[in-house]
C-alpha positions in Angstrom: 21.2 -220.5 -23.2 21.0 -216.9 -22.1 17.7 -215.2 -21.6 15.4 -215.5 -24.6 13.5 -212.3 -23.9 11.9 -211.1 -27.1 11.2 -207.5 -26.4 13.7 -205.1 -27.8 15.1 -202.7 -25.1 15.8 -199.0 -25.5 19.1 -198.0 -27.1 21.8 -197.3 -24.5 25.4 -196.0 -24.1 27.4 -193.4 -25.9 30.3 -194.2 -28.2 33.7 -193.9 -26.5 35.2 -190.5 -27.0 38.3 -192.1 -28.5 36.4 -193.3 -31.6 37.1 -191.4 -34.8 33.5 -190.7 -35.9 32.9 -190.0 -39.5 31.8 -186.4 -39.9 28.6 -185.5 -41.8 29.5 -185.3 -45.4 26.5 -183.4 -46.6 23.5 -181.5 -45.2 21.5 -182.7 -48.2 18.1 -184.2 -47.4 17.8 -187.7 -48.6 14.6 -189.4 -49.8 14.0 -193.0 -48.8 12.9 -194.9 -51.9 13.0 -193.5 -55.4 14.1 -196.2 -57.8 12.1 -199.4 -57.2 9.9 -200.8 -59.9 6.8 -202.1 -58.1 6.2 -204.8 -60.6 9.7 -206.3 -60.5 10.6 -208.6 -57.6 14.1 -209.6 -56.5 15.8 -212.6 -54.9 18.7 -213.4 -52.6 20.7 -216.6 -53.2 21.0 -218.8 -50.1 24.4 -220.6 -50.3 26.1 -222.8 -47.8 29.5 -221.4 -46.7 31.2 -224.6 -47.8 29.7 -224.6 -51.2 32.1 -223.6 -54.1 29.3 -221.1 -55.0 29.9 -219.2 -51.8 32.3 -216.2 -51.6 33.3 -217.5 -48.2 34.3 -220.9 -49.7 37.5 -222.4 -48.3 39.2 -224.2 -51.2 41.5 -226.0 -48.8 38.5 -227.8 -47.2 37.6 -231.1 -48.9 34.8 -232.5 -46.9 31.6 -231.5 -45.2 31.5 -234.6 -42.9 31.3 -233.7 -39.2 30.4 -230.1 -39.9 27.1 -230.4 -38.1 25.7 -228.0 -35.4 28.5 -229.0 -33.0 30.8 -227.1 -35.4 28.7 -224.0 -35.0 30.0 -221.3 -32.8 27.9 -219.5 -30.3 26.5 -216.9 -32.7 23.8 -214.5 -31.5 20.2 -215.4 -31.7 18.1 -212.2 -31.2 18.7 -208.6 -30.2 17.8 -207.7 -26.7 18.9 -204.0 -26.9 18.1 -203.2 -30.5 16.5 -200.0 -31.7 13.3 -200.1 -29.7 11.7 -197.2 -31.5 8.7 -195.1 -31.1 5.8 -195.8 -33.4 6.3 -192.6 -35.3 6.8 -193.1 -39.0 9.3 -191.5 -41.3 8.3 -188.4 -43.2 6.4 -189.7 -46.3 5.1 -193.1 -47.1 7.6 -195.3 -49.0 6.1 -197.0 -52.0 5.5 -200.7 -52.2 8.7 -202.1 -53.6 10.5 -205.2 -54.7 14.2 -205.9 -54.2 16.9 -208.8 -53.9 20.3 -209.9 -52.5 22.6 -212.9 -52.4 22.7 -215.1 -49.2 25.2 -217.6 -47.8 25.1 -220.1 -44.9 27.9 -219.6 -42.4 28.3 -221.2 -39.0 24.7 -221.6 -38.1 23.5 -218.3 -39.6 22.1 -217.5 -43.0 24.0 -214.5 -44.4 22.6 -212.0 -46.9 24.9 -210.3 -49.4 24.0 -206.8 -50.5 25.7 -203.4 -51.2 25.9 -200.0 -49.5 27.3 -196.7 -50.7 28.4 -195.0 -53.9 30.2 -196.7 -55.4 28.6 -199.9 -54.0 30.5 -201.9 -51.4 29.5 -205.5 -50.8 28.6 -206.4 -47.2 27.3 -209.5 -45.5 24.8 -209.6 -42.7 23.0 -212.5 -40.9 19.3 -212.6 -41.7 17.2 -211.8 -38.6 13.4 -211.8 -38.8 13.3 -211.0 -35.0 15.0 -207.6 -35.1 14.4 -204.3 -36.9 17.7 -202.5 -37.4 20.1 -203.3 -40.2 23.7 -202.7 -39.2 27.2 -203.3 -40.7 30.7 -203.2 -39.3 32.9 -200.1 -40.0 36.1 -202.1 -39.4 35.6 -205.1 -41.6 32.8 -204.4 -44.1 31.7 -200.9 -45.0 34.1 -198.0 -45.2 32.1 -194.8 -45.1 35.0 -192.6 -46.3 34.8 -194.4 -49.6 31.1 -193.6 -50.2 30.2 -190.1 -51.6 26.6 -190.6 -50.5 27.2 -191.6 -46.9 25.8 -189.5 -44.1 26.1 -190.0 -40.3 23.1 -188.7 -38.4 23.4 -186.2 -35.7 21.2 -185.9 -32.6 19.2 -183.0 -34.1 18.3 -185.1 -37.1 14.6 -186.0 -37.3 15.4 -189.7 -37.9 17.6 -189.9 -34.8 14.7 -188.4 -32.8 12.6 -191.4 -33.8 14.5 -193.4 -31.3 12.4 -193.9 -28.2 15.5 -193.2 -26.0 18.4 -191.5 -27.6 22.0 -191.5 -26.3 22.3 -187.8 -27.0 23.4 -185.1 -24.7 20.6 -182.5 -24.7 23.3 -179.8 -24.5 24.8 -180.8 -27.8 22.4 -181.7 -30.5 25.2 -181.7 -33.1 26.9 -184.8 -31.7 26.6 -188.2 -33.4 23.4 -190.2 -32.9 24.7 -193.4 -31.3 23.3 -196.7 -30.0 24.3 -200.0 -28.5 22.9 -203.4 -29.4 23.1 -206.3 -27.0 22.3 -209.9 -27.9 20.6 -212.4 -25.6 23.7 -214.6 -25.5 26.1 -211.8 -24.5 27.6 -210.2 -27.6 27.2 -206.5 -28.1 28.0 -203.9 -30.6 27.6 -200.1 -30.9 27.8 -197.5 -33.6 26.3 -194.4 -35.3 22.9 -194.2 -36.9 23.6 -193.5 -40.6 22.1 -193.1 -44.1 23.4 -194.2 -47.5 22.3 -195.8 -50.7 21.5 -199.5 -50.6 21.8 -201.9 -53.6 20.5 -205.4 -54.2 21.2 -207.9 -57.0 18.9 -207.6 -60.0 17.9 -210.8 -61.6 18.3 -210.9 -65.3 17.0 -213.5 -67.9 17.3 -217.2 -66.7 18.4 -216.2 -63.3 21.5 -214.3 -64.5 22.5 -211.4 -62.2 22.8 -207.9 -63.6 24.6 -205.0 -62.0 23.4 -204.1 -58.4 20.2 -202.1 -58.4 19.9 -198.9 -56.4 16.8 -199.1 -54.1 17.3 -195.6 -52.5 18.7 -194.2 -49.3 18.0 -196.2 -46.1 18.8 -195.8 -42.5 21.2 -198.3 -40.9 23.7 -198.6 -38.1 27.4 -198.2 -38.8 29.0 -200.1 -36.0 32.5 -199.2 -34.7 32.8 -202.1 -32.3 31.7 -205.8 -32.2 32.7 -207.5 -29.0 35.4 -210.0 -30.3 35.3 -212.3 -27.4 31.6 -212.8 -27.3 31.4 -213.3 -31.1 34.2 -215.9 -30.8 36.7 -213.7 -32.8 34.5 -213.7 -35.9 34.5 -210.7 -38.2 30.8 -210.2 -38.0 29.7 -207.9 -40.8 26.3 -207.1 -39.4 22.6 -207.9 -39.3 19.8 -207.6 -41.9 16.7 -206.6 -39.8 13.5 -208.1 -41.4 11.0 -207.7 -38.7 7.7 -205.8 -39.5 8.4 -203.2 -36.8 8.5 -199.6 -38.0 10.4 -197.5 -38.8 13.9 -199.0 -39.4 13.4 -202.5 -40.5 14.2 -203.2 -44.2 10.6 -204.5 -44.7 9.2 -201.1 -43.5 11.7 -198.8 -45.2 11.2 -200.5 -48.6 7.4 -200.8 -48.1 7.6 -204.6 -48.8 4.4 -206.5 -48.3 5.5 -210.0 -49.3 8.7 -211.9 -48.9 9.8 -215.6 -48.5 12.8 -217.6 -47.7 13.9 -221.2 -48.4 17.0 -222.2 -46.5 19.4 -224.5 -48.3 20.6 -227.5 -46.4 24.0 -227.1 -44.8 25.4 -230.1 -46.5 23.9 -229.6 -50.0 26.8 -227.6 -51.4 24.1 -225.7 -53.4 22.2 -222.5 -53.1 18.6 -221.2 -52.6 16.9 -217.9 -52.5 15.3 -215.2 -50.4 12.5 -213.6 -52.4 11.0 -210.1 -52.0 8.0 -208.4 -53.5 6.4 -210.0 -56.5 8.9 -212.9 -56.5 7.9 -214.0 -53.0 6.7 -217.6 -52.9 3.5 -217.9 -50.8 1.1 -220.8 -50.7 -2.3 -219.7 -49.4 -3.4 -223.3 -48.8 -0.5 -223.7 -46.3 -1.0 -220.3 -44.6 -1.7 -219.6 -40.9 -2.5 -216.2 -39.5 0.1 -214.0 -38.0 -0.7 -213.0 -34.4 -2.1 -209.5 -34.2 0.0 -207.6 -31.8 -0.8 -204.3 -30.0 0.6 -201.3 -31.8 3.0 -200.5 -28.9 4.6 -204.0 -29.0 7.5 -204.9 -31.2 6.0 -206.3 -34.4 7.6 -209.7 -34.8 6.3 -212.8 -36.6 4.3 -214.7 -34.0 2.0 -217.5 -35.0 -0.5 -219.7 -33.1 1.1 -223.1 -32.5 -1.8 -225.2 -31.3 -0.1 -228.4 -30.7 2.7 -230.9 -31.6 2.6 -234.6 -32.6 5.3 -237.2 -32.4 4.4 -239.9 -34.9 0.6 -240.2 -34.7 0.4 -239.2 -31.1 -0.4 -235.7 -29.9 1.7 -234.2 -27.1 -0.4 -233.8 -24.0 -0.1 -230.0 -23.5 -2.8 -227.4 -22.8 -4.2 -225.8 -26.0 -3.2 -222.3 -25.0 0.3 -223.1 -23.9 1.9 -221.3 -26.9 -0.5 -218.3 -27.0 1.0 -214.8 -26.9 -0.5 -213.1 -23.8 -1.6 -209.4 -23.3 1.3 -208.9 -20.8 3.8 -209.8 -23.6 4.6 -213.3 -22.5 4.7 -216.6 -24.3 4.0 -217.1 -28.0 5.6 -219.0 -30.8 8.0 -216.8 -32.9 9.5 -217.4 -36.4 13.2 -216.4 -35.8 15.7 -216.9 -38.7 18.6 -215.9 -36.5 17.9 -218.5 -33.9 19.8 -221.8 -34.5 17.4 -224.3 -33.0 13.6 -224.6 -32.5 13.1 -224.1 -28.7 10.0 -224.8 -26.7 9.1 -223.3 -23.3 10.1 -225.6 -20.5 6.6 -226.9 -19.5 5.7 -227.8 -23.1 9.2 -229.3 -23.7 8.9 -231.7 -20.7 5.7 -233.2 -22.3 7.3 -233.2 -25.8 10.5 -234.9 -24.6 8.7 -237.5 -22.6 6.7 -238.5 -25.7 9.8 -238.7 -27.9 11.4 -241.0 -25.3 8.4 -243.2 -25.4 8.1 -243.3 -29.2 11.8 -243.8 -30.1 12.6 -247.4 -29.4 14.7 -248.6 -32.3 18.0 -246.9 -31.5 20.6 -247.0 -28.7 20.0 -244.1 -26.4 23.1 -242.5 -24.9 23.9 -239.3 -22.9 25.4 -236.3 -24.6 29.1 -236.2 -23.9 29.7 -234.0 -20.8 33.0 -232.7 -22.2 31.1 -231.5 -25.3 28.2 -230.1 -23.3 30.6 -227.8 -21.6 31.5 -226.2 -25.0 27.9 -225.1 -25.8 25.1 -223.2 -24.2 22.6 -225.6 -25.9 21.7 -228.5 -23.7 21.0 -231.8 -25.6 18.6 -233.9 -23.6 18.0 -236.8 -25.9 20.8 -238.5 -27.9 21.5 -241.8 -29.5 24.0 -243.6 -31.7 23.2 -244.6 -35.3 25.1 -245.5 -38.5 22.0 -246.8 -40.4 20.1 -244.3 -42.4 17.1 -246.7 -42.7 17.0 -246.9 -39.0 16.8 -243.1 -38.7 14.2 -242.8 -41.3 12.0 -245.0 -39.1 12.2 -242.6 -36.3 8.8 -240.9 -35.5 8.1 -237.7 -37.4 7.4 -234.5 -35.6 4.5 -232.4 -36.8 3.7 -228.8 -35.8 0.0 -227.9 -35.8 -0.8 -224.3 -36.5 -4.1 -222.3 -36.4 -6.2 -222.6 -39.5 -5.6 -226.3 -39.9 -2.0 -226.0 -41.1 0.0 -229.1 -40.2 3.8 -228.9 -40.8 5.6 -232.2 -40.7 9.3 -231.7 -40.2 11.7 -234.0 -42.1 13.7 -236.3 -39.8 17.0 -234.8 -41.0 16.2 -231.5 -39.2 14.6 -233.1 -36.1 17.4 -235.6 -35.4 20.8 -234.2 -36.0 24.2 -235.7 -36.3 26.8 -234.0 -34.1 29.8 -236.3 -34.1 29.6 -239.6 -35.9 27.8 -241.8 -34.8 26.1 -239.5 -32.2 22.7 -238.0 -33.1 20.5 -235.8 -30.9 17.1 -234.4 -30.9 17.5 -230.9 -32.5 14.4 -229.3 -30.8 15.6 -228.0 -27.5 14.3 -226.5 -24.2 14.0 -222.7 -24.0 15.0 -221.0 -20.8 13.2 -217.8 -21.8 12.0 -215.9 -18.7 9.0 -214.8 -20.8 8.1 -218.3 -21.8 8.7 -217.6 -25.5 9.1 -220.5 -27.9 10.5 -220.1 -31.5 11.2 -221.8 -34.8 14.9 -221.8 -35.5 16.8 -221.9 -38.8 17.9 -225.6 -38.6 14.3 -226.7 -38.7 13.6 -224.2 -41.5 15.9 -226.0 -43.9 14.1 -227.2 -47.1 11.1 -225.4 -45.9 9.6 -222.4 -47.8 8.3 -219.8 -45.4 6.2 -217.1 -47.1 5.3 -213.9 -45.3 2.1 -212.2 -46.7 1.8 -208.9 -44.8 -1.1 -207.7 -46.8 -3.3 -210.6 -45.6 -1.4 -210.9 -42.3 -0.5 -214.6 -42.9 2.6 -216.8 -43.2 2.7 -220.1 -45.1 4.9 -223.2 -44.4 5.6 -225.5 -47.3 8.0 -228.5 -47.5 10.2 -228.1 -50.5 13.7 -228.6 -51.9 15.5 -225.3 -51.7 17.5 -224.7 -54.8 19.2 -221.8 -56.7 16.8 -222.2 -59.6 13.7 -221.8 -57.5 11.5 -223.9 -55.2 10.9 -227.5 -56.3 8.1 -229.4 -54.6 9.2 -232.5 -52.7 
């Protein structure tokens, strides 16, 4: 795996002069939020790509068998060169608001569906709680020329000036405000900082969807290039930035204080929801504090992981091994765009050794070398199994968080089938140079995670993620 550095670096690089940049359509000043009812929450459906409910459903495909993580392409995890912005806020304080959108699961990422422009154009973006900027692709998703409310930002625009480092030539403040985003695993994309109306699905009676609701004009990146080789030729629509970092994250721009997500299982063929505002599902009894970060650090969702158990045995690791340090190292991060949960190397050694001691009822085998060459994720503990009862007897893994919150992961997200009958431990070793560990989206399946930014807490609750809501297991 490439570097797992968590800090977001300054924006870099100008757009190529050959790009046909969309000119500013209007010099009208846009407000940020003007149409949200503070008492009305919204939700995003979380749907597996292979479900008939998904707009990406392939009707020629008849089976989900063998479509485990091995089928996942090397999608990005987190941004390295995102919009590392100054801590200045936008003019005016956006009101607290509630909004919603549809979400699908596609190739190891959870994809949100929402709309941009007037009239609204539907776009898809992978959900990323570890980045701030929302961006979409000008080639495959959003066509700015079709929106009468679209505006590209210039270098002399106050919003562009919020970038800590701009790619603007000081001699020409009227040029496009541009940026480049680089991901840890190599993919990159660049574009123009823009503004337009955003729309999210409004829930009607009994979960029926009404027409998209206008939530106001937001800042976002309109990308003119996504590196096709690094993204494995996929038409990536973009990213939905849900960090708590001001000023460009969706959470900050909408003034959202509560949100939650419940990721549907890949093989369920069903859907679940991402809830914002008053509809967010938060369980105070299952809540652990979010780590308080210095104001000059990127505001991501770090929590204090105090320990790990395999079965009834605690892993022998120092109590402070997952602490976030004052020099911005270490910590345990909730990262919806990361595929796997990954532990810093010294903690992983102790964890893996205990797993090997505790797992005695299956036939342990090495991960196939020819398959290992196809992925950046090294599998260090694998076994063969065709017996579900046998797998159910494998030791459970429990994460122990500050505040006495113990999260026991279900075995289906800890031990994962890759190619029948090969199963592997789905918690992997992180090669982060900054010793960062993180909770990935595979281990988030059938787990409600509720973010309460008013009380600076996050709750973890085992559940069954479903379109109709959250049903306790």
